[in-house]
C-alpha positions in Angstrom: -37.7 -40.5 -204.7 -40.3 -40.0 -202.0 -40.6 -43.1 -199.8 -44.5 -43.6 -200.1 -43.8 -43.7 -203.8 -40.5 -46.2 -204.0 -42.5 -48.4 -201.9 -45.4 -48.7 -204.1 -43.1 -49.4 -206.9 -41.0 -52.5 -204.9 -45.0 -53.3 -204.4 -45.7 -53.9 -208.1 -42.8 -55.0 -209.0 -42.9 -57.7 -206.2 -46.4 -58.9 -207.1 -45.1 -59.1 -211.5 -42.2 -61.0 -210.0 -44.6 -63.6 -208.0 -46.2 -64.8 -210.8 -49.0 -67.3 -209.1 -50.5 -67.8 -205.7 -48.0 -67.5 -203.1 -46.9 -69.9 -200.3 -48.4 -70.0 -197.0 -45.3 -69.5 -194.3 -45.5 -71.1 -190.9 -46.1 -68.3 -188.3 -44.5 -67.8 -184.7 -46.8 -65.8 -182.7 -48.0 -65.3 -178.9 -49.3 -62.0 -178.6 -49.6 -60.5 -181.8 -53.7 -61.2 -183.7 -53.2 -62.9 -187.1 -54.7 -60.8 -190.7 -56.1 -62.5 -192.6 -55.6 -60.8 -196.7 -56.8 -62.2 -199.9 -56.9 -65.4 -198.0 -53.0 -65.5 -196.9 -52.2 -64.9 -193.2 -50.1 -62.4 -191.8 -49.2 -61.1 -188.2 -50.2 -57.7 -187.1 -46.9 -57.0 -185.2 -47.7 -53.4 -184.7 -51.0 -53.6 -183.9 -52.7 -51.4 -185.9 -55.6 -54.1 -187.1 -54.5 -53.8 -191.0 -51.3 -55.2 -193.3 -48.6 -53.1 -193.7 -45.8 -53.4 -196.1 -43.2 -54.4 -193.6 -45.5 -57.4 -192.2 -46.2 -58.3 -195.6 -44.1 -61.8 -196.1 -45.1 -61.4 -200.1 -42.6 -58.7 -200.4 -39.1 -58.5 -201.2 -36.9 -58.4 -197.7 -35.9 -55.2 -199.0 -39.4 -53.5 -199.5 -40.1 -54.5 -196.0 -36.5 -52.8 -194.8 -37.6 -49.8 -196.7 -41.1 -49.3 -194.7 -40.1 -50.5 -191.5 -36.9 -47.9 -191.7 -38.6 -45.2 -192.4 -41.5 -45.8 -189.2 -38.6 -46.1 -186.5 -37.4 -43.1 -184.4 -33.8 -42.8 -184.3 -33.5 -44.2 -180.6 -35.2 -47.2 -182.5 -32.8 -47.5 -185.2 -30.0 -46.9 -183.1 -31.1 -49.7 -180.7 -30.6 -52.2 -183.8 -26.7 -50.5 -183.7 -25.6 -52.5 -180.9 -25.2 -56.5 -180.3 -25.8 -56.6 -176.2 -25.3 -59.6 -173.8 -28.6 -61.8 -172.8 -28.4 -60.9 -168.6 -28.7 -63.9 -167.2 -29.2 -65.3 -163.2 -26.2 -66.5 -161.1 -22.8 -66.1 -159.8 -21.2 -64.8 -163.3 -24.8 -62.7 -164.5 -22.6 -59.4 -165.5 -20.8 -61.7 -168.1 -24.4 -63.2 -169.0 -23.1 -66.9 -167.5 -26.3 -67.8 -165.9 -29.0 -70.7 -164.5 -31.4 -68.9 -166.8 -32.0 -65.4 -168.3 -32.6 -62.4 -166.4 -36.1 -61.6 -168.2 -36.7 -58.5 -166.1 -33.3 -56.7 -167.6 -34.5 -58.5 -171.0 -37.7 -56.2 -171.4 -35.9 -53.4 -170.2 -33.1 -54.1 -172.8 -35.7 -54.7 -175.7 -38.2 -52.4 -174.8 -36.5 -49.1 -173.2 -33.3 -49.8 -175.0 -34.8 -51.0 -178.1 -32.0 -53.8 -178.6 -32.7 -56.9 -180.7 -29.7 -58.6 -181.2 -27.7 -60.4 -178.4 -25.0 -62.8 -178.0 -26.3 -65.8 -175.2 -23.9 -67.5 -172.9 -26.5 -69.8 -171.0 -25.9 -73.3 -170.7 -28.2 -76.1 -169.9 -30.4 -78.9 -172.1 -31.2 -78.5 -175.5 -34.8 -78.3 -174.6 -34.4 -75.7 -171.2 -32.0 -73.5 -173.7 -35.0 -73.3 -176.7 -37.8 -72.7 -174.0 -35.7 -69.7 -172.5 -34.6 -68.3 -176.2 -38.4 -68.3 -176.9 -39.3 -65.9 -173.9 -37.1 -63.8 -175.2 -38.5 -63.9 -178.6 -41.7 -63.2 -176.4 -40.7 -59.9 -174.7 -39.8 -58.7 -178.2 -42.7 -59.5 -179.8 -45.2 -57.4 -177.4 -42.3 -54.8 -178.7 -44.1 -51.6 -180.4 -43.1 -53.0 -183.8 -42.0 -56.6 -182.6 -38.5 -56.9 -184.2 -37.5 -60.3 -183.4 -34.5 -61.2 -181.6 -31.1 -62.1 -183.5 -29.4 -64.6 -181.1 -25.7 -64.9 -181.6 -23.4 -67.4 -179.6 -19.4 -68.1 -179.9 -18.7 -71.4 -181.1 -20.0 -74.3 -178.9 -18.9 -77.8 -180.9 -15.3 -77.9 -179.6 -13.6 -78.8 -176.1 -11.9 -75.7 -175.0 -13.5 -73.5 -172.8 -12.0 -69.5 -173.2 -14.8 -66.7 -172.2 -15.0 -64.3 -174.7 -14.0 -66.8 -177.2 -15.5 -70.4 -177.5 -17.9 -72.1 -175.0 -18.6 -76.0 -174.2 -21.3 -77.0 -174.9 -23.1 -80.8 -174.0 -26.2 -80.0 -175.1 -24.7 -80.1 -178.9 -22.5 -83.0 -180.4 -18.3 -82.4 -180.1 -16.2 -82.1 -183.1 -12.5 -81.2 -183.5 -11.5 -77.5 -182.8 -11.2 -76.1 -186.3 -7.6 -76.8 -186.3 -8.9 -80.2 -186.8 -10.6 -79.4 -190.2 -7.2 -77.7 -191.7 -5.2 -81.4 -190.6 -8.5 -83.4 -192.8 -8.3 -80.8 -195.8 -11.6 -81.4 -196.5 -14.3 -79.3 -197.6 -17.0 -81.7 -197.7 -16.8 -82.7 -193.9 -15.7 -79.1 -193.4 -19.2 -78.0 -194.9 -21.3 -80.7 -193.3 -19.8 -79.9 -189.9 -21.1 -76.5 -190.5 -24.3 -78.1 -191.5 -24.5 -79.8 -188.2 -23.9 -76.7 -186.2 -26.6 -74.5 -188.4 -29.1 -77.3 -187.2 -28.6 -77.7 -183.5 -27.9 -74.0 -183.5 -31.6 -73.2 -184.9 -33.3 -76.0 -183.4 -32.7 -74.0 -180.1 -32.9 -70.4 -181.8 -29.3 -69.5 -182.0 -29.1 -67.9 -185.5 -25.8 -65.9 -185.8 -22.3 -67.9 -185.1 -19.4 -65.6 -184.1 -17.7 -67.9 -186.5 -15.4 -68.9 -188.4 -12.0 -67.2 -187.4 -10.6 -67.2 -191.3 -7.4 -65.5 -189.0 -4.0 -66.9 -190.9 -1.9 -68.8 -187.8 1.6 -67.7 -188.4 2.7 -66.6 -184.8 3.2 -70.0 -183.2 2.8 -67.9 -179.6 -0.7 -66.7 -180.4 -3.4 -67.6 -177.4 -6.1 -68.0 -180.1 -4.7 -70.7 -182.8 -6.9 -73.1 -181.9 -9.8 -71.6 -183.4 -8.6 -70.9 -186.7 -7.8 -73.2 -190.0 -4.2 -73.1 -189.7 -0.8 -70.7 -191.2 -1.6 -71.7 -194.8 -3.6 -69.4 -196.7 -5.0 -71.8 -199.3 -6.1 -74.4 -197.0 -7.5 -71.6 -194.6 -9.8 -70.2 -197.6 -11.2 -73.6 -198.5 -12.3 -74.5 -194.9 -13.3 -71.1 -194.4 -15.8 -71.5 -197.5 -17.4 -74.5 -196.9 -17.9 -73.7 -192.7 -20.0 -70.2 -194.6 -21.6 -72.6 -196.5 -22.7 -75.1 -194.4 -24.0 -72.7 -191.6 -25.9 -70.4 -193.8 -27.8 -73.4 -195.3 -25.4 -72.8 -199.0 -23.4 -70.4 -200.9 -25.8 -68.1 -202.1 -26.8 -65.8 -199.8 -28.7 -65.7 -196.5 -32.1 -67.5 -196.6 -34.8 -69.0 -194.3 -32.6 -72.2 -193.3 -29.9 -69.9 -192.0 -27.1 -69.4 -189.4 -25.9 -65.8 -190.0 -22.2 -66.3 -190.2 -19.4 -63.9 -189.0 -16.1 -64.4 -190.5 -13.5 -62.6 -187.9 -11.3 -61.0 -187.4 -10.5 -58.5 -190.2 -7.8 -58.8 -191.1 -4.4 -59.6 -189.8 -5.4 -60.7 -185.8 -2.9 -64.3 -186.6 0.3 -61.7 -186.8 0.1 -60.9 -182.9 3.4 -59.7 -182.2 5.3 -61.5 -179.8 2.4 -63.9 -179.6 0.9 -62.0 -177.2 -3.0 -61.9 -177.6 -5.3 -58.5 -178.8 -7.4 -58.9 -175.7 -4.6 -57.7 -173.9 -3.1 -53.9 -173.3 -0.1 -55.3 -174.0 -1.1 -57.8 -177.2 -2.9 -54.6 -179.1 -0.6 -54.7 -181.9 -0.1 -57.0 -185.0 3.4 -57.4 -186.7 3.6 -56.4 -190.0 7.6 -56.7 -190.1 7.6 -59.3 -192.9 5.7 -57.2 -195.5 2.9 -60.3 -195.4 -0.5 -58.4 -194.9 -1.9 -59.7 -198.3 -1.4 -63.4 -197.9 -4.0 -62.9 -194.4 -6.4 -61.5 -196.7 -7.1 -64.9 -198.3 -9.2 -66.4 -196.4 -11.3 -64.3 -196.0 -12.2 -64.8 -200.2 -13.6 -67.7 -198.8 -16.2 -66.5 -196.8 -16.7 -64.2 -200.1 -17.4 -66.3 -202.3 -19.7 -67.9 -200.6 -21.8 -64.9 -199.8 -20.8 -64.7 -196.0 -23.5 -62.8 -193.9 -21.2 -60.2 -191.6 -18.0 -59.2 -190.8 -16.1 -58.7 -187.5 -12.8 -56.3 -187.2 -9.5 -57.5 -185.4 -8.9 -55.9 -181.8 -5.2 -55.4 -182.9 -3.7 -52.4 -184.3 -2.0 -53.5 -187.5 2.2 -52.3 -187.2 3.9 -51.9 -191.3 1.1 -52.6 -193.3 0.1 -49.8 -195.9 -3.0 -49.5 -198.0 -2.8 -48.4 -201.7 0.4 -46.2 -200.7 -0.7 -45.2 -198.0 0.4 -46.0 -193.9 -2.1 -47.8 -192.4 -3.8 -45.0 -189.3 -2.5 -46.9 -186.2 -6.3 -47.8 -184.4 -7.5 -50.8 -184.1 -9.4 -52.3 -186.9 -13.1 -51.5 -185.6 -12.1 -47.8 -185.9 -9.9 -48.0 -189.2 -11.9 -46.4 -192.2 -8.8 -47.8 -194.6 -9.6 -51.4 -193.6 -13.2 -50.9 -193.5 -14.6 -48.8 -195.8 -11.7 -48.7 -198.5 -10.4 -52.9 -198.4 -13.5 -54.4 -197.0 -16.4 -52.2 -198.8 -14.7 -50.7 -201.6 -12.0 -53.5 -202.9 -14.0 -56.5 -202.0 -17.2 -55.6 -202.2 -18.8 -56.3 -199.5 -22.4 -55.4 -198.5 -23.4 -57.2 -195.4 -23.4 -55.9 -191.6 -20.3 -55.2 -189.6 -19.9 -56.0 -186.4 -17.4 -55.0 -184.0 -15.4 -57.4 -181.4 -17.1 -56.8 -177.6 -15.9 -54.0 -175.9 -14.1 -51.6 -178.1 -15.9 -48.4 -177.1 -15.2 -49.0 -173.2 -12.6 -47.6 -171.8 -9.3 -49.7 -170.4 -9.0 -49.3 -166.7 -6.0 -49.5 -164.6 -6.1 -52.9 -164.4 -6.8 -53.3 -167.8 -3.2 -51.6 -168.7 -1.1 -52.9 -165.8 -3.0 -56.2 -165.1 -4.5 -57.0 -161.5 -2.6 -58.4 -158.3 -1.6 -61.9 -157.6 -5.4 -63.6 -157.4 -7.2 -60.9 -158.3 -9.8 -61.4 -161.0 -10.9 -58.4 -163.2 -14.6 -57.1 -163.2 -16.3 -56.2 -166.1 -16.7 -52.6 -165.6 -12.5 -53.1 -166.0 -12.5 -55.0 -169.6 -11.8 -52.6 -172.4 -10.0 -52.9 -175.7 -10.2 -49.2 -176.9 -6.7 -49.9 -178.9 -5.2 -46.5 -180.5 -8.4 -44.4 -179.1 -7.5 -44.4 -175.1 -7.7 -41.0 -175.3 -11.4 -40.6 -177.0 -14.1 -40.2 -174.7 -16.8 -43.3 -175.3 -19.2 -41.3 -177.6 -15.9 -40.4 -179.7 -15.4 -43.9 -180.0 -18.6 -45.2 -181.0 -18.7 -41.9 -183.6 -14.9 -43.0 -184.8 -16.1 -46.9 -185.0 -19.9 -46.2 -186.8 -18.1 -44.0 -189.5 -14.9 -46.1 -190.2 -17.9 -48.7 -191.0 -18.6 -50.7 -188.4 -23.0 -51.4 -188.3 -23.1 -52.9 -185.0 -20.9 -52.2 -181.7 -20.5 -55.8 -180.0 -20.8 -56.1 -176.2 -23.4 -53.2 -175.0 -26.7 -51.6 -175.0 -25.4 -48.5 -174.7 -27.8 -47.2 -177.9 -28.4 -43.8 -176.2 -24.4 -43.2 -177.2 -25.3 -43.6 -181.1 -28.3 -41.0 -180.3 -26.4 -38.6 -178.6 -24.1 -38.7 -181.2 -26.7 -37.8 -183.8 -27.3 -35.0 -182.1 -24.0 -33.5 -181.2 -23.1 -33.5 -185.5 -20.9 -36.8 -184.8 -22.8 -39.3 -186.9 -24.9 -38.4 -189.7 -28.8 -39.8 -189.2 -28.4 -41.3 -193.1 -25.9 -43.2 -191.5 -27.5 -44.7 -189.0 -30.2 -45.6 -190.6 -28.0 -47.3 -193.7 -26.5 -49.7 -190.7 -30.2 -49.9 -189.5 -31.3 -51.2 -192.7 -28.7 -53.6 -193.3 -29.5 -55.4 -189.9 -32.8 -55.4 -190.1 -32.1 -56.6 -193.7 -30.7 -60.3 -192.4 -33.7 -60.7 -190.1 -36.0 -60.8 -192.8 -33.8 -62.4 -194.6 -33.4 -65.7 -192.5 -37.1 -65.3 -191.2 -37.2 -64.1 -188.6 -40.3 -62.3 -188.9 -42.5 -65.1 -189.8 -41.4 -67.9 -187.0 -38.7 -66.4 -184.0 -40.3 -69.4 -182.1 -38.6 -73.1 -182.1 -40.4 -76.1 -180.8 -38.7 -77.0 -177.8 -39.2 -80.7 -177.4 -38.4 -80.6 -180.9 -34.9 -79.1 -179.9 -33.8 -82.3 -177.6 -34.5 -84.8 -180.5 -32.3 -82.3 -182.9 -29.3 -80.9 -180.9 -26.5 -83.7 -179.7 -28.6 -86.7 -181.3 -26.4 -89.8 -181.6 -26.0 -89.6 -185.7 -24.6 -86.0 -184.9 -22.7 -87.0 -182.2 -21.0 -89.9 -183.8 -20.7 -87.7 -187.1 -18.3 -85.7 -184.6 -16.2 -88.7 -183.1 -15.0 -90.0 -185.9 -13.8 -86.6 -187.2 -12.0 -86.1 -184.0 -10.2 -89.6 -184.7 -9.7 -88.8 -188.3 -8.1 -85.6 -187.6 -5.3 -87.0 -185.2 -2.2 -86.6 -186.7 0.4 -89.2 -186.0 3.7 -88.1 -185.7 5.3 -91.2 -184.6 5.2 -94.8 -184.1 7.8 -96.3 -182.7 8.1 -100.4 -182.8 7.8 -102.6 -179.6 10.9 -104.1 -179.1 9.5 -107.9 -178.4 7.8 -107.5 -181.7 9.7 -105.4 -184.2 6.2 -104.2 -185.4 4.9 -100.7 -184.7 3.2 -99.9 -181.3 0.0 -98.7 -182.9 -2.7 -99.8 -183.6 -3.5 -102.3 -181.0 -5.3 -105.7 -180.7 -6.6 -104.9 -177.4 -7.5 -108.9 -176.2 -5.5 -110.1 -173.3 -3.3 -106.7 -173.6 -2.4 -104.7 -170.3 -3.1 -101.0 -169.9 -1.7 -98.2 -168.1 -3.8 -95.1 -168.1 -2.9 -91.5 -167.0 -5.1 -88.8 -167.9 -7.7 -91.4 -169.7 -10.5 -93.2 -168.7 -9.9 -96.7 -167.5 -14.1 -97.4 -168.1 -13.5 -96.3 -172.3 -10.3 -98.6 -172.0 -12.2 -101.2 -170.9 -14.9 -100.8 -172.8 -12.7 -102.1 -176.0 -11.1 -105.5 -174.7 -7.8 -103.4 -172.0 -7.3 -104.8 -168.9 -6.4 -101.8 -167.1 -3.6 -101.9 -164.9 -2.3 -99.6 -162.2 1.4 -100.6 -162.2 3.0 -99.3 -165.6 5.8 -102.2 -164.9 2.8 -104.5 -165.2 1.8 -103.2 -168.1 1.8 -103.7 -171.9 1.5 -100.5 -173.4 0.5 -97.3 -171.3 -1.3 -94.2 -172.6 -0.2 -91.1 -171.3 -2.9 -88.2 -172.6 -1.1 -85.0 -171.7 -2.6 -80.9 -171.7 -1.5 -78.8 -173.9 1.1 -76.2 -171.9 0.8 -72.8 -171.0 1.7 -70.6 -169.1 1.3 -66.5 -169.1 5.1 -65.2 -169.1 3.8 -61.3 -169.1 4.0 -59.5 -166.2 1.0 -57.3 -166.8 -1.5 -60.3 -168.1 -5.4 -59.7 -167.5 -7.0 -61.7 -170.2 -4.1 -63.7 -170.1 -5.2 -65.7 -166.7 -7.8 -67.7 -168.8 -6.1 -67.5 -172.4 -3.4 -70.3 -173.2 -0.6 -68.3 -174.1 3.5 -68.4 -173.7 5.1 -71.3 -173.3 4.8 -73.6 -175.4 7.0 -76.9 -174.2 6.7 -78.5 -171.6 9.0 -79.1 -168.7 9.0 -81.6 -165.7 6.6 -79.0 -164.0 4.0 -80.7 -166.5 2.5 -83.7 -164.2 1.7 -85.6 -167.8 5.7 -85.1 -168.5 6.9 -85.7 -165.7 4.8 -88.7 -165.8 5.8 -89.7 -169.4 9.6 -89.6 -168.0 8.5 -92.2 -165.3 7.3 -94.2 -167.4 8.7 -94.4 -171.0 11.5 -96.3 -169.8 9.0 -99.2 -168.7 6.6 -100.0 -171.3 6.2 -98.9 -174.9 4.2 -95.6 -174.6 1.9 -93.5 -176.6 2.3 -90.0 -175.3 -1.2 -87.9 -176.5 -1.3 -83.9 -176.6 -3.8 -81.4 -178.0 -2.3 -79.3 -180.6 -3.9 -76.0 -180.0 -0.7 -73.9 -180.8 2.8 -75.7 -182.5 3.7 -77.3 -179.8 8.1 -77.8 -179.1 8.0 -81.5 -178.9 11.5 -81.7 -178.9 12.0 -82.8 -175.2 9.3 -85.7 -175.9 9.7 -87.4 -178.9 13.0 -89.0 -177.1 10.7 -90.8 -174.7 7.4 -91.7 -176.7 7.2 -95.1 -178.6 4.4 -93.4 -180.3 3.6 -89.8 -180.3 0.0 -88.4 -181.4 -1.3 -84.7 -181.4 -5.0 -84.1 -181.5 -7.8 -81.5 -181.5 -10.1 -81.9 -179.0 -10.7 -85.9 -178.9 -13.0 -87.8 -176.6 -12.0 -91.5 -175.0 -14.3 -93.3 -176.4 -12.8 -92.2 -180.3 -9.6 -92.2 -178.8 -9.8 -95.8 -178.1 -10.9 -95.9 -181.4 -8.1 -94.7 -182.8 -5.7 -97.0 -180.8 -7.4 -99.9 -181.8 -7.3 -99.3 -185.4 -10.7 -99.2 -186.2 -10.3 -95.4 -187.1 -6.9 -94.4 -188.9 -5.7 -91.5 -188.1 -5.7 -88.8 -191.3 -4.8 -85.3 -190.5 -1.9 -83.8 -191.3 0.0 -80.5 -189.4 -2.0 -77.1 -190.2 1.1 -75.8 -189.3 4.5 -76.4 -188.7 6.4 -77.4 -185.0 9.1 -75.9 -183.8 12.5 -77.3 -182.9 13.3 -74.7 -180.2 11.7 -72.2 -178.6 15.3 -69.7 -180.1 13.6 -70.9 -183.1 9.9 -69.5 -182.6 11.6 -65.8 -181.7 13.3 -65.8 -184.7 10.3 -66.1 -186.6 8.0 -63.0 -188.6 4.7 -62.9 -186.8 3.2 -62.3 -190.1 4.5 -65.4 -192.4 3.6 -68.9 -191.9 6.0 -71.6 -193.0 9.2 -69.6 -191.7 10.5 -71.7 -188.7 14.1 -72.8 -189.4 14.4 -76.4 -189.3 11.4 -77.8 -187.9 10.9 -80.9 -186.0 7.8 -81.3 -187.8 7.0 -80.2 -190.8 3.8 -78.1 -192.2 1.5 -81.3 -193.9 4.0 -83.8 -191.7 1.5 -87.1 -190.8 1.9 -90.7 -190.7 -0.8 -93.4 -191.2 -1.3 -96.7 -190.3 
């Protein structure tokens, strides 16, 4: 059907469906002039002095996409298919981490490379963040077609900071890690969390969330367990569905209030072979020798039920997996036609955008493969995860990923390679139009073409407001798992909760100010105290000789040793005074050598000192249950199957364990 006739049909259908006067939306504009048609106002985004179908907000999003796509050049279509990084000015500028955006480079990426989707790694006050994002949209509005930018972000509402995975951002409310929501297994709370993230992101101009992680955490040593909803498939499914519904402003698909969710990492990332992470060359495999791949797909079905907007494939090469009886090609999921087109698109009927994980088309350098020398940090130029296609050229990797089903390549602004691939016959122009159409559709659905700007003053009122902070802190405390609550010899009563009046307390890794605020008397000599609290960071240590990303990932060791200062302090203080030992369960820790020395044992998923003392004093009761087993030994961990949950022999604490006051 001829495109102009097709648009006419759509226009007629839309007019019939409107059935009354359309409601005028608020239009955000800076350089585009406004047009008045039939008493209504529209933005003249392409500056031609007339209302074109893609500018007409009365039309269905699909009709507007069809009009705009047929106007775009191949270069402009290709620009939609890369997901770049907003450049910044500062010491870590190559990674996008800086004090402010480099607007000269932003203008180049948008005007010359036609890129209009970017991840942001900027930090700062909410008002400043909003202003910076508005500057980006101003540049985009002045471009040839006025296509607004979609700004994405890694998670920002948690405690752990790992570049490329999550960010800690004090401009927003702080909540427990996703594992904490699994520990509570409260879908309404998780949906509320997603909705708060939605409101705070939208306030500063972030409209895409590179979350949630639907990965099933079946390999205890894996570095990215903290971002998952644990090892139980049904629990994870419920949490994923709830989060997507919260952040996308409902479970019926994208709308003008949505932040697009990108569920990740399709599929099987959590079965990391020997626990090594797929960011690393040595961690490029996922081990399915337990033949449990089907269970790793279950959490994703929660996202599909909630009509998730986007899916991100895993870096991993899946071993011992077959689909429809055919062994899986041994390439990363971002290059795998069986996983993307056959399984995700075909069997599961996913119609949204598939965006690759970052840097899968880059080369993996010698340092990337074999590690850097001690004290030498890798440069961005050395970072690449082209697992299974290392011998292909960059152009061939682009083509293989896009032909496998990827719509948008993450972590690059090199849209020119897509253009070159089309000219070489490696990618069809029809495939480019298909992918670009899906990306544009989401921009129309979430209302970016009408309002790409945010109220900078209002951003400071919404993001990190008192109510959101209080909700986050309450969730931090509730999610804590009470593993042990021994009795105090002097009273015969359980140590927790504690009435602070006239109680002397010794602290390690905890704020004295927070303790004094609730009535404790802080002492510096443990022998003088009525109780002690020791907060211990989770143990980790890269044990792989070729670690590359390992220097910034918490991988390897799961058990405390005397080289851990907090554990050494427990051994010193425990015999003197009833002691609370608190540690973050970012992975399934081995606490066998901790349990005998602590009177009370708490596992948190990220908690500030203020809610910690609300928990210690009984104002909030611990409500968490373990979202994974806590193994009893290193040997037990090594004997587990990487792809199977609940299979640790004689765990110290079983899945679902949790005491209460």
